[in-house]
C-alpha positions in Angstrom: 80.0 -20.5 -3.0 76.7 -21.5 -4.6 73.6 -20.5 -2.7 70.9 -23.2 -2.1 68.0 -23.2 -4.6 65.5 -22.7 -1.8 67.2 -19.6 -0.6 67.2 -18.1 -4.1 63.5 -18.8 -4.6 62.7 -17.3 -1.1 64.7 -14.1 -2.0 62.8 -13.7 -5.3 59.4 -14.2 -3.6 60.3 -11.7 -0.9 61.4 -9.1 -3.5 58.1 -9.5 -5.4 56.1 -9.1 -2.1 57.9 -5.9 -1.3 57.3 -4.5 -4.8 53.6 -5.4 -4.7 53.2 -3.7 -1.3 54.9 -0.6 -2.6 52.3 0.0 -5.4 49.2 -1.1 -3.4 46.5 1.5 -3.0 45.5 2.6 0.5 41.8 1.5 0.5 39.9 1.8 3.7 36.4 0.4 4.2 34.2 3.1 5.8 31.8 2.1 8.6 28.3 1.0 7.5 25.8 3.9 7.3 23.0 4.0 9.8 19.6 2.4 8.9 17.5 4.8 6.7 14.8 6.8 8.4 11.2 6.7 7.6 11.5 9.0 4.6 15.1 8.1 3.6 14.7 4.7 2.0 15.4 4.1 -1.7 12.8 5.3 -4.1 10.3 2.7 -5.2 11.2 1.7 -8.8 8.9 1.1 -11.7 7.0 -2.0 -12.5 9.2 -4.7 -14.0 8.7 -8.3 -15.2 10.9 -9.4 -12.3 8.6 -8.3 -9.5 7.5 -11.2 -7.2 4.2 -12.8 -8.2 1.3 -14.0 -6.1 -1.4 -16.1 -7.7 -5.0 -15.1 -6.6 -7.9 -17.4 -7.4 -11.2 -15.6 -8.1 -13.7 -18.5 -8.5 -16.6 -17.8 -10.8 -19.4 -18.1 -8.2 -22.5 -16.0 -7.5 -21.8 -12.7 -5.7 -21.6 -13.0 -2.0 -22.7 -9.9 0.0 -19.7 -8.3 1.7 -18.9 -5.2 3.7 -15.8 -3.1 3.2 -14.5 0.4 3.5 -14.7 3.4 1.2 -13.2 7.0 1.3 -14.2 10.3 -0.1 -12.1 11.8 -2.9 -14.6 14.6 -3.9 -17.1 16.4 -1.8 -19.7 16.2 -4.5 -20.1 12.6 -3.6 -17.3 10.5 -5.1 -15.9 7.6 -3.1 -13.3 5.0 -3.8 -13.4 1.4 -2.5 -11.9 -2.0 -3.6 -13.6 -3.4 -6.7 -14.1 -6.9 -5.2 -16.2 -5.4 -2.4 -18.9 -4.2 -4.7 -18.5 -6.1 -7.9 -21.8 -7.9 -8.6 -23.6 -6.0 -5.9 -26.9 -4.6 -7.2 -27.5 -2.2 -4.2 -24.2 -0.9 -2.8 -24.6 1.8 -0.1 -22.5 4.0 2.2 -23.3 3.6 5.9 -23.9 7.1 7.4 -24.7 6.0 11.0 -27.9 5.6 13.0 -28.9 2.5 11.1 -29.0 4.6 7.8 -27.2 4.1 4.5 -27.0 6.1 1.3 -27.4 4.3 -2.0 -24.5 4.6 -4.4 -23.9 4.0 -8.1 -20.9 2.0 -9.1 -18.2 2.5 -11.7 -15.7 -0.4 -11.9 -12.1 0.4 -13.0 -10.8 -1.9 -15.8 -7.8 -4.0 -14.9 -7.5 -2.8 -11.2 -9.1 -3.7 -7.9 -10.7 -0.2 -7.7 -14.2 1.0 -7.8 -15.8 4.5 -7.8 -19.0 5.0 -5.9 -21.3 8.0 -6.7 -23.7 9.5 -4.2 -25.7 12.8 -4.2 -23.3 14.8 -2.1 -20.6 13.8 0.4 -18.1 14.8 3.0 -14.8 16.6 2.4 -12.3 14.7 0.4 -9.0 13.0 1.3 -6.1 14.3 -0.7 -5.0 12.2 -3.7 -1.7 13.6 -5.2 -1.2 13.0 -8.8 2.5 12.5 -8.4 3.8 11.2 -5.0 7.1 9.3 -5.0 7.1 6.3 -2.6 10.1 5.1 -0.7 10.9 1.7 0.6 10.4 1.5 4.3 7.9 4.4 4.5 5.0 4.0 6.8 1.3 3.8 5.8 -1.8 4.0 7.9 -5.0 2.1 6.9 -8.2 3.4 8.7 -11.4 1.5 8.1 -13.8 -1.2 9.3 -11.9 -4.6 9.8 -14.4 -7.3 10.7 -17.2 -4.7 10.3 -16.0 -2.6 13.2 -13.9 0.6 13.4 -10.2 -0.2 13.4 -6.9 0.5 11.7 -3.4 -0.9 11.0 0.0 0.6 10.2 2.5 -0.8 7.9 5.9 -0.3 6.2 6.5 -0.5 2.4 8.3 -3.7 1.3 8.2 -3.3 -2.5 6.2 -4.3 -5.5 4.6 -7.6 -6.3 2.2 -8.8 -9.0 -1.2 -10.3 -8.4 -1.9 -13.0 -11.1 -5.6 -13.2 -10.8 -7.0 -16.4 -12.2 -10.7 -17.1 -12.8 -13.3 -14.3 -12.8 -11.7 -11.0 -14.0 -8.4 -12.7 -14.8 -5.5 -10.3 -15.1 -2.0 -9.4 -13.9 -2.2 -6.5 -11.6 0.8 -4.7 -10.0 0.4 -4.1 -6.3 2.4 -2.8 -3.3 3.3 -5.1 -0.5 3.5 -3.7 3.1 4.6 -5.3 6.3 2.1 -5.0 9.1 3.6 -3.2 12.1 0.8 -2.6 14.5 -3.0 -2.6 14.7 -5.9 -1.4 16.9 -5.6 -2.7 20.4 -7.8 -5.8 20.7 -8.1 -6.4 17.0 -7.3 -10.1 16.4 -7.5 -12.3 13.3 -8.6 -11.3 9.9 -8.6 -7.8 8.5 -11.6 -8.6 6.3 -13.7 -5.4 6.0 -10.6 -3.2 5.6 -10.7 -3.8 1.9 -11.3 -0.4 0.2 -9.6 1.6 3.0 -7.2 4.3 2.1 -3.5 3.8 2.6 -2.3 7.2 4.0 1.2 8.5 4.2 2.5 10.5 7.2 1.0 13.7 5.7 -2.4 12.2 5.3 -2.2 11.8 1.5 -3.8 8.8 -0.1 -1.1 6.6 -1.7 -3.3 3.6 -2.5 -6.4 1.4 -1.8 -6.1 -1.5 0.7 -7.2 -4.6 -1.2 -5.9 -7.8 0.5 -3.9 -9.4 3.3 -1.6 -12.3 3.7 -2.0 -13.2 7.4 0.7 -15.9 7.5 3.2 -13.5 5.9 2.2 -10.5 8.0 1.5 -8.5 4.8 -1.1 -6.1 3.6 -1.5 -5.3 -0.1 -2.6 -2.0 -1.7 -3.1 -0.9 -5.3 -0.1 0.4 -7.1 0.0 4.1 -8.3 0.3 2.6 -11.8 -3.4 1.3 -11.6 -4.8 3.5 -8.8 -4.1 7.0 -10.3 -5.4 6.3 -13.8 -8.6 4.9 -12.2 -9.3 8.1 -10.3 -7.8 10.6 -12.8 -9.9 13.8 -13.2 -12.3 13.0 -10.4 -10.6 15.1 -7.8 -10.3 18.6 -9.2 -7.3 20.8 -8.7 -9.3 23.2 -6.5 -10.9 20.5 -4.4 -10.6 21.5 -0.7 -8.9 18.2 0.2 -6.5 18.5 3.1 -4.4 15.7 4.6 -3.8 15.6 8.4 -0.4 14.6 9.6 -0.4 11.0 10.9 2.1 9.4 13.3 2.4 6.2 15.2 1.2 8.0 18.2 -1.9 9.6 16.8 -3.1 7.4 14.0 -5.9 5.9 16.1 -7.3 9.4 16.8 -6.9 10.5 13.2 -8.7 7.4 12.0 -11.5 8.0 14.5 -11.9 11.6 13.2 -12.0 10.4 9.6 -14.7 7.9 10.4 -16.6 10.5 12.4 -16.6 12.9 9.5 -17.5 10.1 7.1 -14.5 10.8 5.0 -13.8 7.1 5.7 -17.0 5.1 5.8 -18.3 1.6 5.7 -19.7 0.3 2.4 -22.3 -2.5 2.4 -24.3 -4.4 -0.1 -28.0 -4.1 0.6 -30.3 -7.0 0.1 -32.5 -6.7 -3.0 
């Protein structure tokens, strides 16, 4: 008796299925790992041409007096701030309290939003490591003078971007983008005045200079190590008594107050001529 064609085909297909199952590897998908901790994210990679770009317009207009933040990196009187805070200022000064300010000389870093201020003596320095790997998701603390008043924010590292500065001082500058997590209670609106503030890691080390914000995106931008470290290389000696204080989400307000009180973080202003 001849078997129907459909039965023959079904038998062949069944045999092939059994054969395939017999040689299949046992592959099991493991459960997803837990989210990385603060210090367990992937290492931040090098600058690449594929980093996200942000266009920044710097109109060529006369200098407008501004106030910002500076921090000490050498006890002999060496401070760092954001270049745009003092660029074009004829009489920059560090506010030391009691209505007094100390005049400072300025050295502008080429190709980076960084400036060095020089005074006759200064407070103890913040620690600036020459080689400090950064990890995505790690937290930073930014103590300074937003809106001209004492205040601070805390952020988490998102990754690299590139500022394409157009107009005065045109350049492409690699920067780090941070997501704002929290800020001083009662601080609302712009963070103007925080420019120049140090970005501190959880050990109190300086990992960059705060240079800009994107309020609608909830982002804070700092210099990249690729521009910041060359701008300050050799200024902080190996034997500089610079110690970082551990910073946490619970104590960063108190640490910031102590840094401002000791003038290791100070307000920088442009005095009228």
